[in-house]
C-alpha positions in Angstrom: 17.7 -6.2 51.0 19.1 -5.7 47.3 17.5 -9.5 46.8 14.4 -8.4 48.4 14.0 -5.1 45.9 14.5 -7.2 43.0 11.9 -9.7 43.9 9.5 -7.1 44.5 10.1 -5.3 41.3 9.6 -8.7 39.2 6.4 -9.1 41.1 5.1 -6.1 40.5 5.9 -6.0 37.0 4.3 -9.7 36.4 0.9 -8.0 38.8 0.9 -5.3 35.9 1.0 -7.4 33.1 -1.5 -9.8 34.6 -4.1 -7.3 35.6 -4.4 -5.8 32.5 -1.3 -3.8 31.8 -2.6 -4.0 28.3 -6.1 -3.9 27.1 -8.1 -3.7 30.6 -8.7 -0.7 33.2 -6.4 2.1 32.6 -4.2 0.5 30.3 -7.3 0.5 27.3 -8.1 4.0 28.1 -4.7 4.9 27.7 -5.0 3.2 24.6 -7.9 5.4 23.3 -5.9 8.7 22.6 -3.6 6.8 20.5 -6.4 5.2 18.5 -7.5 8.6 17.8 -4.0 9.9 16.4 -3.9 6.7 14.4 -7.5 7.5 12.7 -6.3 11.0 12.0 -3.4 9.8 10.7 -5.4 7.3 8.1 -7.9 10.3 7.3 -4.7 12.4 6.6 -3.1 9.8 4.3 -6.4 9.0 2.4 -8.3 12.2 2.3 -5.9 13.4 -0.5 -6.8 10.8 -3.0 -10.3 11.7 -4.1 -9.4 15.6 -4.2 -5.9 14.9 -6.0 -7.1 15.6 -9.8 -9.3 18.8 -8.4 -6.5 20.2 -6.8 -4.2 19.8 -9.7 -6.8 21.3 -12.2 -7.6 24.2 -9.7 -3.6 24.6 -9.6 -3.6 25.1 -13.4 0.0 23.7 -13.8 -1.2 20.8 -16.3 -3.2 23.1 -18.5 -5.8 20.8 -20.7 -3.4 17.9 -21.5 -4.8 14.7 -19.4 -1.4 13.0 -19.6 0.1 15.8 -17.7 -2.6 16.1 -15.2 -1.8 12.3 -14.5 1.9 12.8 -14.1 1.4 15.8 -11.7 -1.3 14.0 -9.7 0.7 11.3 -9.2 4.0 13.1 -8.1 1.9 15.2 -5.6 0.5 11.5 -4.5 4.3 10.0 -4.0 6.0 13.0 -2.3 4.5 12.1 1.0 5.3 8.6 1.1 8.9 9.1 -0.2 9.7 11.7 2.1 8.5 9.2 4.9 10.9 6.8 3.6 13.7 9.1 3.7 13.6 10.0 7.4 11.5 7.1 8.9 14.7 5.2 10.0 15.7 8.4 11.7 12.7 8.9 13.7 12.9 5.6 14.7 16.4 5.5 16.0 15.7 9.0 17.7 12.6 7.5 19.6 14.7 4.7 21.3 16.8 7.5 22.7 14.1 10.4 23.6 11.0 8.3 23.8 7.9 7.7 21.7 5.7 10.5 22.6 7.8 13.4 21.5 8.1 11.7 18.0 4.4 11.1 18.0 3.8 14.6 19.1 6.2 16.1 16.6 4.6 14.2 13.7 1.2 14.8 14.6 2.2 18.6 14.7 3.6 18.7 11.4 1.0 16.7 9.7 -1.8 19.2 11.3 -0.1 22.1 10.6 0.7 21.0 7.1 -2.8 20.3 6.3 -4.3 23.5 7.7 -1.5 25.2 5.1 -2.6 23.4 2.3 -6.4 25.0 2.9 -4.8 27.9 2.1 -2.3 27.1 -1.0 -3.2 28.1 -4.8 0.2 26.9 -6.1 1.1 23.3 -7.1 4.5 24.0 -6.0 3.9 25.1 -2.6 1.4 22.1 -2.2 4.2 19.8 -3.1 6.4 21.2 -0.8 4.3 21.0 2.1 3.9 17.3 1.4 7.5 16.8 1.4 8.3 18.7 4.5 4.9 17.0 6.3 6.2 13.6 5.2 9.7 14.4 6.6 8.9 14.7 10.2 5.9 12.6 10.1 6.6 9.0 11.5 3.3 8.4 13.6 2.6 5.0 12.2 5.7 3.6 13.3 5.4 5.3 17.0 2.1 4.2 17.5 3.0 0.6 16.6 5.6 0.8 19.2 3.5 2.4 21.7 0.4 -0.1 21.2 2.8 -2.9 21.4 4.3 -1.9 24.7 1.1 -0.9 25.7 -0.5 -4.3 25.1 1.5 -6.7 26.9 0.3 -10.2 26.6 -2.8 -8.9 24.4 -0.8 -7.8 21.6 -3.5 -9.5 19.0 -6.0 -7.6 20.6 -4.1 -4.2 20.5 -3.3 -4.5 16.5 -6.8 -5.4 16.1 -7.6 -2.2 17.4 -4.5 -0.7 15.6 -6.4 -1.8 12.6 -10.0 -0.5 13.3 -8.7 2.8 13.8 -7.0 2.9 10.3 -9.8 1.1 8.7 -12.3 3.5 10.1 -10.1 6.8 9.1 -9.6 5.3 5.8 -13.8 4.8 5.3 -14.5 8.5 6.9 -11.6 10.3 5.5 -12.1 10.3 1.9 -15.9 10.5 2.1 -16.1 13.5 4.3 -13.2 15.4 2.5 -14.9 15.1 -0.6 -18.3 16.5 0.9 -16.5 19.5 2.6 -14.1 20.6 -0.6 -15.0 22.9 -3.2 -18.6 23.6 -1.7 -19.2 26.7 -3.8 -19.1 24.5 -6.8 -20.9 21.7 -5.5 -23.6 23.8 -3.6 -23.7 26.7 -5.3 -25.1 30.1 -3.6 -27.0 27.7 -1.4 -23.8 27.4 0.7 -22.8 30.7 3.0 -20.4 32.8 1.6 -20.5 31.7 -1.8 -22.7 34.8 -3.4 -19.5 36.5 -4.6 -16.8 35.3 -7.4 -14.1 36.7 -4.6 -15.6 34.8 -1.9 -13.1 33.3 0.3 -14.3 29.6 -0.5 -14.2 30.5 -4.0 -10.6 31.3 -3.5 -9.4 28.6 -1.3 -12.1 25.7 -2.1 -10.1 22.9 0.0 -10.1 24.9 2.8 -12.8 23.2 4.7 -11.2 19.8 4.0 -7.5 20.6 5.0 -8.4 22.6 7.9 -11.1 20.6 9.3 -8.9 17.6 9.6 -5.9 19.5 10.4 -7.4 20.8 13.6 -8.5 17.5 14.4 -5.2 16.1 14.0 -3.6 18.5 16.1 -6.1 18.0 18.8 -5.5 14.5 19.0 -1.8 14.7 19.0 -1.8 17.1 22.0 -4.2 15.1 23.7 -2.5 12.0 23.4 1.0 13.4 24.7 -0.9 15.0 27.6 -2.9 11.9 28.7 -0.7 8.7 27.4 2.5 8.3 29.6 5.9 7.2 28.0 6.0 3.5 26.8 9.6 3.2 26.4 11.0 2.7 30.1 14.7 2.0 29.0 16.1 5.0 27.1 19.3 4.6 25.0 22.2 7.2 25.5 21.7 10.0 22.3 25.8 9.9 22.1 26.2 13.6 21.4 29.5 15.3 21.8 31.3 15.8 24.7 30.6 19.2 25.5 27.1 19.3 24.9 26.7 16.0 26.9 28.4 17.9 29.9 25.8 21.0 29.8 23.0 18.6 29.3 24.0 16.6 32.0 24.9 19.4 34.4 28.5 17.8 34.8 29.8 21.1 33.7 28.7 22.7 37.5 31.8 20.4 38.9 33.8 22.9 37.0 32.3 25.9 38.0 32.5 24.8 41.7 36.1 24.6 41.4 38.3 27.5 42.2 40.2 29.7 39.7 43.1 27.8 40.4 41.4 24.5 39.8 41.5 23.4 43.3 38.5 22.0 44.9 36.3 24.4 47.4 35.9 23.6 50.8 33.2 21.9 52.0 31.6 21.9 55.4 30.0 18.2 55.2 31.2 15.1 53.7 29.3 13.1 51.1 28.4 9.8 52.0 27.2 7.2 49.5 25.8 3.8 50.3 25.9 0.9 47.8 24.5 -2.5 48.1 26.6 -5.6 46.9 25.7 -9.2 47.0 27.7 -11.6 48.3 29.2 -13.9 45.3 28.3 -17.0 47.4 24.2 -15.9 47.9 24.9 -14.7 51.5 23.7 -11.8 53.3 24.0 -8.5 51.4 27.1 -6.3 52.4 26.8 -2.9 52.9 29.7 -1.0 51.5 30.2 3.0 52.8 32.1 5.1 50.6 33.1 8.7 52.5 34.5 11.2 50.3 35.5 14.6 51.4 36.3 17.7 49.6 39.8 18.6 51.8 42.2 15.4 52.5 42.5 15.4 56.3 45.4 12.5 55.9 43.1 9.9 57.9 42.6 7.8 54.6 39.8 10.0 53.1 39.9 10.7 49.4 40.1 14.4 48.3 37.7 14.1 45.7 40.3 13.3 43.0 40.5 9.9 41.2 44.0 8.2 40.5 44.6 5.1 38.1 48.0 3.7 37.6 49.7 6.8 39.8 48.2 9.5 37.3 45.2 11.5 38.3 42.1 11.0 36.4 40.3 14.1 35.2 36.5 14.4 34.6 37.5 14.5 30.5 39.4 11.5 30.7 36.7 9.7 32.6 34.2 11.5 29.9 36.0 10.6 27.2 36.3 6.9 28.3 32.6 6.7 28.7 31.9 8.2 25.5 34.1 5.6 23.7 33.4 2.5 25.5 29.6 3.8 24.9 30.1 4.3 21.2 31.7 1.1 20.8 28.7 -0.7 22.6 26.3 1.4 20.7 27.8 0.8 17.4 27.9 -2.6 18.1 24.5 -3.1 18.8 23.2 -1.0 15.9 25.1 -3.1 13.5 24.0 -6.4 15.2 20.5 -5.6 14.6 20.8 -4.4 11.2 22.6 -7.4 10.0 20.0 -9.6 12.1 18.5 -12.5 9.5 14.9 -12.3 11.6 14.6 -8.4 11.7 15.5 -8.4 7.9 13.2 -11.1 7.0 10.4 -9.5 9.1 10.8 -6.2 7.7 11.0 -7.5 4.0 7.8 -9.3 4.5 6.1 -6.1 5.6 7.1 -4.3 2.6 5.8 -7.1 0.4 2.6 -6.8 2.3 2.5 -3.1 1.6 3.8 -3.3 -2.1 0.8 -6.0 -2.8 -1.9 -3.9 -1.5 -1.1 -0.4 -2.5 -0.6 -1.9 -6.1 -4.1 -4.1 -6.2 -5.7 -1.0 -4.6 -4.2 1.3 -7.7 -4.9 -1.4 -10.3 -8.6 -2.2 -9.2 -10.1 1.2 -9.8 -8.3 1.1 -13.4 -9.8 -2.3 -14.0 -13.5 -1.4 -12.7 -13.7 2.2 -14.4 -12.5 0.7 -18.2 -15.4 -0.1 -20.3 -16.4 -3.6 -20.9 -15.2 -3.7 -24.3 -11.5 -2.7 -23.1 -11.7 -5.6 -20.4 -13.1 -3.5 -17.3 -16.7 -3.6 -15.7 -17.6 0.1 -16.7 -18.0 1.3 -13.3 -17.6 5.1 -11.9 -15.0 5.7 -9.5 -17.7 6.0 -7.1 -18.9 2.5 -7.8 -15.5 1.1 -6.9 -15.6 3.0 -3.7 -18.7 1.7 -2.8 -17.5 -1.8 -2.8 -14.3 -0.7 -0.8 -16.3 1.0 1.7 -18.4 -2.3 1.9 -15.2 -4.7 2.4 -13.5 -2.0 4.8 -16.7 -2.0 6.8 -17.0 -5.7 7.5 -13.4 -5.5 8.8 -14.4 -3.4 11.9 -16.4 -6.3 13.3 -14.0 -9.1 12.0 -10.8 -6.9 13.9 -12.7 -6.8 16.9 -14.5 -10.3 17.3 -12.5 -12.8 15.1 -9.0 -11.7 14.4 -7.6 -12.0 18.1 -9.1 -15.5 18.6 -7.4 -16.4 14.8 -4.0 -15.4 16.3 -4.5 -17.4 19.2 -5.5 -20.8 17.5 -3.3 -20.5 14.5 -0.8 -17.8 15.0 0.4 -15.0 13.2 2.8 -16.3 10.4 -0.2 -19.2 9.7 -2.3 -15.9 8.9 0.3 -14.3 6.7 0.7 -17.7 4.8 -3.1 -18.2 4.3 -3.4 -14.5 3.4 -0.5 -14.7 0.7 -2.3 -17.6 -1.0 -5.6 -16.1 -0.7 -4.3 -12.7 -2.2 -2.7 -14.8 -5.2 -6.2 -16.5 -5.7 -7.9 -13.1 -5.9 -5.0 -11.5 -7.9 -5.4 -14.3 -10.6 -9.3 -14.2 -10.2 -10.2 -10.1 -10.4 -9.8 -10.4 -14.5 -12.3 -12.7 -15.1 -14.9 -10.7 -13.4 -15.3 -9.1 -16.7 -16.8 -12.2 -18.1 -19.6 -11.3 -15.7 -20.1 -7.7 -17.0 -22.9 -6.6 -19.5 -21.8 -4.2 -21.9 -24.5 -1.6 -22.7 -24.6 1.0 -25.2 -25.4 4.7 -24.0 -25.7 7.5 -26.4 -23.7 9.9 -24.4 -20.5 8.0 -24.6 -18.7 11.3 -23.3 -20.2 11.1 -19.6 -20.0 7.5 -19.4 -16.8 8.1 -16.8 -19.3 9.7 -14.5 -22.0 7.6 -14.9 -22.7 5.0 -12.6 -22.4 1.2 -14.2 -24.2 -0.3 -10.8 -27.5 -0.5 -12.5 -26.1 -2.4 -15.4 -24.5 -5.1 -12.9 -26.0 -8.4 -13.0 -27.1 -9.9 -9.6 -24.3 -12.4 -9.9 -21.5 -9.8 -10.2 -23.3 -7.9 -7.3 -22.5 -10.9 -5.1 -19.0 -11.6 -6.7 -17.9 -8.2 -5.9 -19.4 -7.8 -2.5 -17.5 -11.3 -1.8 -14.2 -10.1 -3.3 -14.2 -6.6 -1.7 -14.8 -8.6 1.9 -12.1 -10.9 1.3 -9.2 -8.7 0.2 -10.0 -6.1 3.0 -10.4 -8.8 5.7 -7.2 -10.6 4.3 -5.3 -7.2 4.3 -6.5 -6.9 8.2 -4.7 -10.5 8.9 -1.6 -9.7 6.9 -1.0 -6.3 8.3 -1.7 -7.0 11.8 0.0 -10.2 11.8 3.2 -8.9 10.2 3.4 -6.0 12.7 3.4 -8.4 15.6 6.1 -10.5 13.5 8.2 -7.7 13.3 7.8 -6.6 16.9 8.8 -10.3 17.8 12.0 -10.0 15.8 13.1 -6.6 16.9 15.4 -6.7 19.8 13.9 -4.3 22.7 16.5 -1.8 22.6 16.3 -1.0 19.2 12.4 -1.4 19.0 11.6 2.0 17.3 14.6 1.9 15.1 13.0 -1.5 13.6 10.0 -0.7 13.5 10.8 2.3 11.7 13.1 0.6 9.3 9.9 -1.6 8.4 8.0 1.3 8.2 10.7 3.0 5.7 10.6 0.0 3.1 6.7 -0.2 3.2 6.5 3.7 2.4 9.3 2.9 -0.4 6.9 0.2 -1.7 4.2 2.7 -1.7 6.2 5.1 -4.0 7.2 2.1 -6.4 3.6 0.0 -6.5 1.5 2.6 -8.1 4.0 3.8 -10.7 4.9 0.3 -11.7 1.0 -1.0 -12.2 0.2 2.1 -13.9 3.1 1.9 -16.3 2.2 -2.0 -16.8 -1.3 -1.2 -17.1 -0.7 1.4 -20.0 2.0 -0.8 -21.9 -0.1 -4.1 -21.8 -3.0 -1.5 -23.1 -1.0 -1.6 -26.2 -0.8 -5.2 -27.0 -2.6 -6.1 -29.7 -4.8 -9.2 -29.6 -6.6 -10.6 -26.3 -8.4 -8.1 -24.2 -8.2 -10.7 -21.2 -4.4 -11.1 -21.7 -4.0 -7.1 -21.5 -5.9 -6.9 -18.2 -4.5 -10.3 -16.9 -0.8 -9.2 -17.3 -0.6 -6.6 -14.6 -2.6 -8.3 -11.9 0.2 -11.1 -12.6 2.6 -8.6 -10.8 0.2 -8.7 -8.0 0.1 -12.5 -7.8 3.9 -12.7 -7.9 4.5 -10.2 -5.0 1.8 -12.3 -2.8 4.1 -15.5 -3.8 7.0 -13.3 -2.4 4.9 -13.1 0.6 4.2 -16.5 0.9 8.0 -17.5 0.6 9.1 -15.2 3.0 6.6 -16.3 5.7 7.4 -20.0 4.9 11.2 -19.6 5.5 10.6 -17.3 8.8 11.7 -19.2 11.9 8.7 -20.5 14.3 10.4 -18.1 17.3 8.6 -15.2 15.2 5.3 -16.8 15.5 2.9 -15.2 18.2 -0.2 -16.6 19.5 -0.9 -13.6 22.3 
């Protein structure tokens, strides 16, 4: 019977995996709420960037010093990923024990509530505190990667494609809509309702609409996902709590309450019968063992409910201590083993390098694009750079849905990472030379140059080159990020899926703190070099190229068993 039960369970598992356990039928419908959470997470991460300068100016903490404005803006932007780096591993460790859904819900509630509170903030340090606390409780991205991977089964590439589409859509819509909703009284004047008076609500809280709208959306999406999506973690690990708390949570303390005041066992009317099936070692018929325990020994060979070992009675406390020590040893060995696993470390550091390249490049390219032609740039306004980034991001949506899963099946994830690394190196080296296609135009209003669109002054060739450049950098990003997530999952032991993904996310968060500051400082220092303008502009991009080279080397030494074609 035991053999039949095991065979039936195996058949059911195979049927679920074949039947669309992941991307078909119920599996796909269950994935949609997670994609909404991913979309809201992308919005929350990206919507702040077009508002940061205006927020710091509104708070008045920097005064009129533009250098201080950049400093305070950078600190406010970096605190969120920095605080995520501090706690990401803890949330992953916890998710392996209590499940993915609770950790995802905690993150969704924290970032949603924090967003709403930001809408009412009029002080810089209060905004900084909210961002720090929100980041400490947010590990949504790691949990969604785990849940989608566990739901996707054999369709992991397609699952990661949907994951990438949800993120890309959020990064495209979030900043634009946040900019439209922010500071309505300043943008639209008295035409906007409730802006007639100086002390109007939206004059006192100019960023309320942006943060409140997306905060409520994040809360609703997180709660909806928690209600609809089933828990994807099937085998939860023990929490390893102290003995007293564990006895309470597992109701073991009730056994002591049933005992009499003198410590004797209470009288029972019926005997407890426990059946266990043992399989014969030789593969013969299963043997049925009946264990009968009575609360009052009757001298007929029945146990009186106490356990003896080597002539000594074994109490509940002794049993708990033994279980705790063996469990702690096993858990400690397992935790140590995955952290020392070469494949895990290689995959996670590869993920960190991909994050470092893209956060550095996305910080550096707007600086290059907005710099004047005589200073080595393209004389574009920030909104002009945003247009090309939107073009590239929009192109990745059909690419992720239609081409990425087929490329994974044909070439494998490691091949895509290697090819993406080479493409990133070429783009990093090529980008500074686009200035040779820019036309220097003299305008009488030089003070307004930073806000004036430079699209009209671009040559048709530069239009084509920048469009292709934006598409390549975003498509390559989809290849690298989605592929390396699959590689991390392949390297991760199933029992530590959450911990490993969160460890990789922690490294990526750390790189998102290091990257912008590094290339920003490098851009400033290179600007002081006397001589060739091309040299001043090219050196910061060399940093990005070296990061891409590190990506290629790590992907090259990765073992073949980390590759996936599903």
